[in-house]
C-alpha positions as CSV (number, residue, x, y, z in Angstrom):
1,X,-16.2,-53.8,-11.5
2,X,-16.6,-57.5,-10.8
3,X,-13.8,-59.7,-9.5
4,X,-11.0,-60.5,-11.8
5,X,-11.6,-63.5,-14.1
6,X,-9.4,-65.4,-16.4
7,X,-10.1,-65.8,-20.1
8,X,-8.7,-67.6,-23.0
9,X,-5.8,-68.1,-25.4
10,X,-5.5,-71.3,-27.4
11,X,-1.9,-72.2,-27.5
12,X,-1.1,-75.9,-27.7
13,X,-1.4,-78.5,-30.5
14,X,-0.7,-82.1,-29.9
15,X,-0.2,-84.8,-32.6
16,X,-3.3,-86.0,-34.3
17,X,-4.9,-89.3,-33.2
18,X,-5.9,-91.4,-36.1
19,X,-8.7,-93.7,-35.2
20,X,-9.7,-95.2,-38.6
21,X,-7.9,-95.7,-41.9
22,X,-6.4,-92.6,-43.4
23,X,-8.4,-90.1,-41.4
24,X,-6.2,-87.3,-40.0
25,X,-6.3,-83.7,-38.9
26,X,-3.6,-81.0,-38.3
27,X,-3.9,-77.4,-37.0
28,X,-2.2,-74.5,-38.7
29,X,-0.9,-72.7,-35.6
30,X,0.1,-73.3,-32.0
31,X,-1.2,-70.0,-30.5
32,X,-4.7,-68.6,-30.8
33,X,-6.6,-65.8,-29.2
34,X,-10.1,-66.4,-27.9
35,X,-12.5,-66.1,-30.9
36,X,-9.6,-66.0,-33.3
37,X,-10.0,-68.0,-36.5
38,X,-7.8,-71.0,-37.1
39,X,-7.6,-73.7,-39.8
40,X,-7.6,-77.4,-39.7
41,X,-6.3,-79.4,-42.6
42,X,-7.8,-82.9,-42.9
43,X,-7.8,-86.1,-44.9
44,X,-10.7,-88.6,-44.8
45,X,-11.3,-92.1,-46.2
46,X,-13.1,-92.6,-49.5
47,X,-16.7,-93.5,-49.3
48,X,-17.8,-91.6,-46.2
49,X,-21.4,-90.3,-46.5
50,X,-22.0,-86.6,-47.0
51,X,-23.1,-86.3,-43.4
52,X,-19.6,-87.1,-42.1
53,X,-18.5,-84.1,-40.1
54,X,-15.8,-82.4,-38.0
55,X,-16.9,-80.9,-34.6
56,X,-15.2,-78.8,-31.9
57,X,-15.9,-80.6,-28.6
58,X,-14.6,-80.2,-25.0
59,X,-11.9,-82.9,-24.4
60,X,-13.7,-84.0,-21.3
61,X,-16.4,-85.6,-23.5
62,X,-15.6,-89.3,-23.9
63,X,-14.3,-90.3,-27.3
64,X,-15.7,-92.7,-29.8
65,X,-19.4,-92.2,-30.0
66,X,-20.7,-89.8,-32.7
67,X,-24.0,-89.3,-31.0
68,X,-22.2,-88.1,-27.8
69,X,-20.0,-85.8,-29.8
70,X,-23.1,-84.4,-31.6
71,X,-24.7,-83.5,-28.2
72,X,-21.6,-81.6,-27.0
73,X,-20.2,-79.9,-30.1
74,X,-19.9,-76.1,-30.0
75,X,-19.2,-75.8,-33.7
76,X,-19.1,-78.2,-36.7
77,X,-18.6,-78.5,-40.4
78,X,-19.8,-81.3,-42.8
79,X,-17.3,-83.0,-45.0
80,X,-19.9,-83.3,-47.8
81,X,-17.9,-85.9,-49.6
82,X,-14.5,-84.2,-49.5
83,X,-11.5,-86.5,-48.8
84,X,-9.2,-83.6,-48.1
85,X,-9.3,-79.9,-47.5
86,X,-9.1,-77.1,-44.9
87,X,-11.9,-75.8,-42.6
88,X,-11.9,-72.6,-40.5
89,X,-13.1,-72.6,-36.9
90,X,-13.0,-70.1,-34.0
91,X,-11.3,-70.8,-30.7
92,X,-13.8,-71.1,-27.9
93,X,-14.3,-68.4,-25.4
94,X,-13.5,-70.3,-22.2
95,X,-10.3,-71.9,-20.8
96,X,-9.9,-75.7,-21.0
97,X,-8.9,-78.5,-23.4
98,X,-10.8,-79.0,-26.6
99,X,-10.7,-81.4,-29.6
100,X,-11.5,-81.3,-33.2
101,X,-13.1,-84.7,-33.8
102,X,-13.9,-86.3,-37.2
103,X,-17.1,-88.4,-37.3
104,X,-17.9,-90.9,-40.1
105,X,-21.7,-90.2,-40.2
106,X,-22.4,-93.8,-39.3
107,X,-22.0,-93.4,-35.5
108,X,-18.2,-93.4,-35.0
109,X,-15.5,-90.9,-34.2
110,X,-12.5,-91.7,-36.5
111,X,-9.9,-89.0,-35.8
112,X,-9.2,-86.1,-33.4
113,X,-6.7,-83.4,-32.6
114,X,-6.5,-81.7,-29.2
115,X,-5.6,-78.1,-28.3
116,X,-5.5,-76.1,-25.1
117,X,-7.4,-72.9,-24.4
118,X,-5.4,-71.1,-21.7
119,X,-6.1,-68.3,-19.3
120,X,-5.6,-64.5,-20.0
121,X,-5.9,-62.0,-17.1
122,X,-8.8,-59.6,-17.7
123,X,-8.4,-57.4,-14.6
124,X,-7.9,-54.4,-16.9
125,X,-11.5,-54.5,-18.1
126,X,-13.2,-51.2,-17.1
127,X,-16.4,-49.4,-18.0
128,X,-17.0,-45.6,-17.6
129,X,-20.3,-43.7,-18.4
130,X,-20.5,-40.2,-19.8
131,X,-23.5,-39.6,-17.4
132,X,-24.9,-41.6,-14.5
133,X,-28.4,-40.2,-14.9
134,X,-30.0,-39.8,-18.4
135,X,-33.4,-39.0,-19.8
136,X,-35.3,-41.6,-21.8
137,X,-34.0,-41.6,-25.3
138,X,-31.0,-39.4,-24.5
139,X,-27.6,-40.2,-26.0
140,X,-24.8,-41.3,-23.7
141,X,-21.5,-43.1,-24.1
142,X,-19.7,-46.0,-22.5
143,X,-15.9,-45.8,-22.5
144,X,-14.1,-49.2,-22.0
145,X,-10.7,-50.7,-21.6
146,X,-9.9,-54.4,-22.2
147,X,-6.7,-56.5,-22.4
148,X,-5.5,-58.0,-25.7
149,X,-6.7,-61.6,-26.1
150,X,-10.4,-61.2,-25.5
151,X,-12.7,-63.0,-28.0
152,X,-13.6,-60.9,-31.1
153,X,-17.3,-61.3,-30.1
154,X,-16.9,-59.9,-26.6
155,X,-19.6,-57.3,-26.2
156,X,-21.1,-54.5,-24.1
157,X,-24.8,-54.6,-23.6
158,X,-27.5,-52.4,-21.9
159,X,-29.4,-54.6,-19.5
160,X,-32.0,-53.9,-16.7
161,X,-30.2,-53.9,-13.3
162,X,-32.8,-56.4,-12.1
163,X,-31.4,-59.1,-14.3
164,X,-29.0,-61.3,-12.2
165,X,-25.3,-60.7,-12.9
166,X,-22.8,-63.2,-14.1
167,X,-24.3,-65.3,-16.9
168,X,-23.6,-63.9,-20.4
169,X,-26.4,-66.0,-21.9
170,X,-28.9,-64.4,-19.4
171,X,-27.6,-61.0,-20.2
172,X,-28.0,-61.7,-23.9
173,X,-31.7,-62.6,-23.4
174,X,-32.4,-59.3,-21.8
175,X,-30.2,-56.7,-23.5
176,X,-32.0,-53.8,-25.3
177,X,-28.8,-52.7,-27.1
178,X,-25.3,-54.0,-27.6
179,X,-22.0,-53.5,-29.4
180,X,-19.2,-55.9,-30.0
181,X,-15.7,-55.1,-28.8
182,X,-14.2,-56.5,-32.0
183,X,-10.7,-56.9,-30.7
184,X,-10.3,-53.3,-29.5
185,X,-8.4,-52.7,-26.2
186,X,-10.1,-49.4,-25.6
187,X,-12.7,-47.2,-27.1
188,X,-16.1,-45.5,-26.7
189,X,-19.5,-46.9,-27.6
190,X,-22.5,-44.7,-28.2
191,X,-25.9,-45.8,-26.9
192,X,-29.4,-44.3,-26.5
193,X,-31.0,-44.5,-23.1
194,X,-33.9,-47.0,-22.8
195,X,-37.4,-45.5,-22.8
196,X,-38.3,-47.2,-19.5
197,X,-37.5,-45.4,-16.3
198,X,-35.4,-47.2,-13.7
199,X,-32.0,-48.6,-13.0
200,X,-29.9,-50.1,-15.9
201,X,-26.5,-51.5,-16.4
202,X,-23.8,-51.4,-19.1
203,X,-22.3,-54.9,-18.8
204,X,-19.2,-56.3,-20.4
205,X,-19.5,-60.0,-21.5
206,X,-16.3,-61.9,-22.5
207,X,-17.8,-63.7,-25.5
208,X,-21.0,-64.1,-27.5
209,X,-20.7,-67.9,-27.1
210,X,-22.4,-68.5,-23.7
211,X,-20.0,-66.1,-22.1
212,X,-19.6,-64.7,-18.7
213,X,-20.2,-61.1,-17.5
214,X,-16.9,-59.6,-16.3
215,X,-17.6,-56.0,-15.6
216,X,-20.6,-53.7,-15.2
217,X,-21.6,-50.1,-14.3
218,X,-25.0,-48.8,-13.4
219,X,-27.0,-45.7,-14.5
220,X,-30.5,-44.3,-13.9
221,X,-33.0,-43.4,-16.6
222,X,-35.4,-40.8,-15.3
223,X,-37.3,-37.8,-16.4
224,X,-34.9,-34.8,-16.1
225,X,-36.6,-31.4,-15.4
226,X,-35.3,-28.1,-14.2
227,X,-33.4,-27.0,-17.3
228,X,-33.8,-23.2,-17.7
229,X,-32.1,-20.3,-19.4
230,X,-32.9,-16.6,-18.7
231,X,-31.6,-13.2,-19.8
232,X,-31.7,-9.8,-18.0
233,X,-32.7,-8.2,-21.4
234,X,-33.6,-9.3,-24.8
235,X,-31.7,-6.9,-27.1
236,X,-27.9,-6.8,-27.5
237,X,-25.4,-5.0,-29.8
238,X,-23.4,-7.0,-32.2
239,X,-20.4,-8.5,-30.4
240,X,-21.7,-7.5,-27.0
241,X,-21.3,-9.9,-24.1
242,X,-24.5,-11.9,-23.5
243,X,-24.6,-13.0,-19.9
244,X,-27.3,-15.6,-19.1
245,X,-28.5,-17.4,-16.0
246,X,-29.1,-21.1,-16.1
247,X,-30.2,-24.1,-14.1
248,X,-29.6,-27.7,-15.1
249,X,-30.5,-31.1,-13.6
250,X,-28.0,-33.1,-11.6
251,X,-26.8,-36.0,-13.7
252,X,-26.4,-34.0,-16.9
253,X,-23.4,-35.1,-18.9
254,X,-20.3,-32.9,-18.4
255,X,-20.4,-32.0,-22.1
256,X,-23.9,-30.6,-21.9
257,X,-23.7,-27.2,-23.5
258,X,-25.3,-23.9,-24.3
259,X,-24.9,-22.4,-27.8
260,X,-25.9,-19.3,-29.7
261,X,-28.1,-20.5,-32.6
262,X,-30.1,-18.5,-35.2
263,X,-33.8,-18.6,-34.3
264,X,-34.5,-19.8,-37.8
265,X,-32.9,-23.2,-37.0
266,X,-35.6,-25.8,-36.0
267,X,-35.6,-26.6,-32.3
268,X,-35.1,-30.0,-30.6
269,X,-32.2,-31.7,-32.4
270,X,-28.8,-31.2,-30.7
271,X,-26.9,-32.1,-33.8
272,X,-28.7,-29.4,-35.8
273,X,-27.9,-26.9,-33.1
274,X,-24.3,-28.0,-33.2
275,X,-24.0,-27.5,-36.9
276,X,-25.5,-24.0,-36.7
277,X,-24.1,-22.6,-33.4
278,X,-22.1,-19.4,-33.6
279,X,-20.5,-19.8,-30.1
280,X,-20.9,-22.2,-27.2
281,X,-19.9,-23.0,-23.7
282,X,-19.9,-26.4,-21.8
283,X,-21.8,-26.6,-18.5
284,X,-19.1,-29.0,-17.1
285,X,-21.4,-30.5,-14.4
286,X,-22.6,-27.1,-13.1
287,X,-26.3,-27.1,-12.1
288,X,-26.8,-23.3,-11.8
289,X,-24.9,-20.1,-12.4
290,X,-24.1,-17.4,-14.9
291,X,-22.1,-17.8,-18.2
292,X,-21.3,-15.4,-21.0
293,X,-21.2,-15.7,-24.8
294,X,-20.8,-13.1,-27.5
295,X,-23.6,-11.8,-29.5
296,X,-23.2,-12.5,-33.2
297,X,-21.9,-9.8,-35.6
298,X,-25.0,-9.8,-37.8
299,X,-28.2,-8.3,-36.7
300,X,-31.2,-10.6,-36.3
301,X,-33.0,-13.0,-34.0
302,X,-31.0,-15.6,-32.1
303,X,-31.5,-18.2,-29.3
304,X,-29.5,-19.5,-26.4
305,X,-30.2,-23.2,-26.5
306,X,-29.2,-25.7,-23.8
307,X,-28.4,-29.3,-25.0
308,X,-28.0,-32.3,-22.7
309,X,-24.9,-33.6,-24.3
310,X,-22.7,-32.9,-27.4
311,X,-23.0,-36.6,-28.6
312,X,-26.3,-37.0,-30.4
313,X,-28.2,-35.2,-27.6
314,X,-31.4,-33.2,-27.2
315,X,-32.2,-29.5,-26.8
316,X,-33.8,-29.1,-23.4
317,X,-34.2,-25.3,-22.9
318,X,-33.9,-22.0,-24.9
319,X,-34.4,-18.3,-24.7
320,X,-34.6,-15.8,-27.6
321,X,-32.8,-12.4,-28.0
322,X,-32.3,-9.8,-30.7
323,X,-29.0,-8.5,-32.0
324,X,-28.8,-5.0,-33.5
325,X,-25.9,-4.5,-35.8
326,X,-25.6,-0.7,-35.1
327,X,-25.0,0.8,-31.7
328,X,-26.7,4.1,-30.9
329,X,-24.8,7.2,-29.7
330,X,-26.6,6.9,-26.3
331,X,-25.6,3.2,-25.8
332,X,-22.0,4.0,-26.9
333,X,-21.7,6.7,-24.3
334,X,-23.1,4.4,-21.6
335,X,-20.7,1.6,-22.5
336,X,-17.7,3.9,-22.7
337,X,-18.6,5.4,-19.3
338,X,-18.9,1.9,-17.7
339,X,-16.1,0.0,-19.5
340,X,-13.9,2.6,-21.2
341,X,-14.2,0.9,-24.6
342,X,-16.6,-0.8,-26.9
343,X,-16.4,-2.9,-30.1
344,X,-18.3,-1.9,-33.2
345,X,-19.3,-4.4,-35.9
346,X,-21.4,-2.1,-38.1
347,X,-18.3,-0.5,-39.7
348,X,-17.3,-2.6,-42.8
349,X,-14.4,-2.5,-45.3
350,X,-13.9,-3.8,-48.7
351,X,-12.0,-7.2,-48.7
352,X,-8.3,-6.7,-47.8
353,X,-8.8,-3.0,-48.1
354,X,-9.2,0.1,-45.9
355,X,-12.0,1.4,-48.1
356,X,-15.2,1.9,-45.9
357,X,-18.3,0.4,-47.5
358,X,-21.6,2.3,-47.9
359,X,-23.5,0.2,-45.3
360,X,-21.2,1.6,-42.6
361,X,-22.7,5.1,-42.9
362,X,-25.4,4.4,-40.3
363,X,-23.0,3.3,-37.6
364,X,-20.5,6.0,-38.3
365,X,-23.2,8.6,-38.0
366,X,-23.9,7.4,-34.5
367,X,-20.1,7.7,-33.7
368,X,-20.2,11.2,-35.1
369,X,-23.2,12.1,-32.9
370,X,-21.4,10.7,-29.9
371,X,-18.4,13.0,-30.5
372,X,-20.6,16.1,-31.3
373,X,-22.7,15.7,-28.1
374,X,-19.6,15.5,-25.9
375,X,-17.0,17.9,-27.2
376,X,-14.6,17.0,-24.5
377,X,-14.5,13.3,-25.5
378,X,-11.3,12.0,-27.0
379,X,-11.1,8.5,-28.5
380,X,-8.5,6.1,-29.7
381,X,-9.8,4.2,-32.8
382,X,-8.4,0.6,-32.9
383,X,-8.5,-1.6,-35.9
384,X,-8.6,-5.4,-35.4
385,X,-8.4,-8.3,-37.9
386,X,-8.8,-12.0,-37.7
387,X,-5.7,-14.3,-38.1
388,X,-6.2,-15.1,-41.7
389,X,-3.2,-14.1,-43.8
390,X,0.2,-12.7,-43.0
391,X,0.6,-11.2,-39.5
392,X,2.6,-8.1,-40.7
393,X,0.1,-7.4,-43.4
394,X,-2.8,-7.7,-40.9
395,X,-1.1,-5.2,-38.6
396,X,-0.6,-2.7,-41.4
397,X,-4.2,-3.2,-42.8
398,X,-5.7,-2.7,-39.3
399,X,-3.8,0.6,-39.0
400,X,-5.0,1.8,-42.3
401,X,-8.6,0.9,-41.5
402,X,-8.4,2.8,-38.2
403,X,-7.0,5.8,-40.0
404,X,-9.9,5.6,-42.6
405,X,-12.4,5.8,-39.8
406,X,-10.7,8.8,-38.3
407,X,-10.6,10.5,-41.7
408,X,-14.3,9.8,-42.3
409,X,-15.3,11.3,-38.9
410,X,-13.1,14.4,-39.4
411,X,-14.3,15.0,-43.0
412,X,-18.0,14.2,-42.5
413,X,-18.7,15.6,-39.0
414,X,-15.9,18.2,-38.6
415,X,-14.4,16.4,-35.6
416,X,-11.1,18.0,-34.5
417,X,-8.2,15.8,-35.6
418,X,-6.6,16.1,-32.1
419,X,-9.5,14.4,-30.5
420,X,-8.9,11.1,-32.4
421,X,-5.8,8.9,-32.4
422,X,-5.5,5.6,-34.2
423,X,-3.9,2.2,-33.5
424,X,-3.7,-1.0,-35.6
425,X,-3.5,-4.2,-33.6
426,X,-3.9,-6.8,-36.4
427,X,-4.9,-10.2,-35.0
428,X,-3.0,-9.7,-31.7
429,X,-6.0,-9.1,-29.5
430,X,-8.6,-11.8,-30.4
431,X,-11.9,-11.9,-28.6
432,X,-13.0,-15.3,-30.0
433,X,-11.7,-18.5,-31.6
434,X,-10.0,-17.8,-35.0
435,X,-10.5,-21.5,-36.0
436,X,-14.2,-20.9,-36.7
437,X,-15.9,-18.4,-39.0
438,X,-18.1,-17.1,-36.3
439,X,-15.1,-16.4,-34.1
440,X,-13.2,-14.7,-37.0
441,X,-16.2,-12.5,-37.6
442,X,-16.1,-11.4,-33.9
443,X,-12.4,-10.6,-34.2
444,X,-12.8,-8.3,-37.2
445,X,-13.9,-5.2,-35.5
446,X,-13.3,-1.5,-34.8
447,X,-13.0,-0.6,-31.1
448,X,-13.4,2.8,-29.5
449,X,-11.3,3.4,-26.4
450,X,-11.5,6.5,-24.1
């Protein structure tokens, strides 16, 4: 941040000075913020030409000569024949003494009123980037804080670092993007990185009227490579942990993320990935490592897609895998031996019911084969629901569903009753976020526990 500067608040009105006839002016308030609108009420002599005017002029400019006033005004309004009325002006953006001066259109100043633009401390101005290194065209954000009292047209611009600092007009000539602060004391602005590689600044300028730069922060635009995702295998059971390896460039935004997205969704657009993802994890500044997401509950082709930010970003890497909705007896045996339990998503029930649906037969047949092949195997069948609905009802429903699975295995495959126990856990053991449908689908499951 640059050294503290002082900016403006217009606060003082002094009595009007009448220089000719009935010409007079009065301001409507005694305290103004920089850039804030204020009103001047005026009377003017009859017979002035339409070109008579009122201008806002620094008090240091000598009085009396209309041509001198014309060379130094920062704003003006023509009277256009009016002998009385009200005009609206904006307070200047810099401290000092200013006048509103009425000019008769024939070369003379005929009335004036003076006000002071006083200092406001702007040491609280800060800028913070979401990333200090971004790819050309990538989205990034600039968070800012500012004190009350800055001009409404204070602005933040994206400017090449080679442009000398300090002069707001010079910054204005070179900015490639900008946004007005519009009276806010804090907020976040979204920008797109310039297409030219190199060093760039986000600069805070106190006003759009020949202002002064009061804060800046630098970032680099460069081609970012090295984003990769890989898997140890390409096929997973529904609901299974999908552990992936990744590398990411230094300088990625902390909210860069990897999500599970159906392969049918077109590649490239982070926002499209965001709308379609079935689970995600943020990289949080990590440049390499392993992370885990859950395979979706429906069979099909899916991608893990890396995105450089979650704010209008880009997809930068992907890998494809297949989800099988049914788990084989062999895979169940291996998972139970390794982990002592497994979740099944191929067993379905009618809505709010313990009735097993027809499409569950294939998965239940594999469970039957598992128990037939290993006659010593004993299992607890657990029922789990999502958090939708009443907790007591979900607990009772999950118990009835577990018992329905036991009954099916006993009646269909002749499994001894004593080898199977049941337990309903309702929504008490979630494995995913119940606030999203993809998470609720993962929580609705049957688990087998040794």
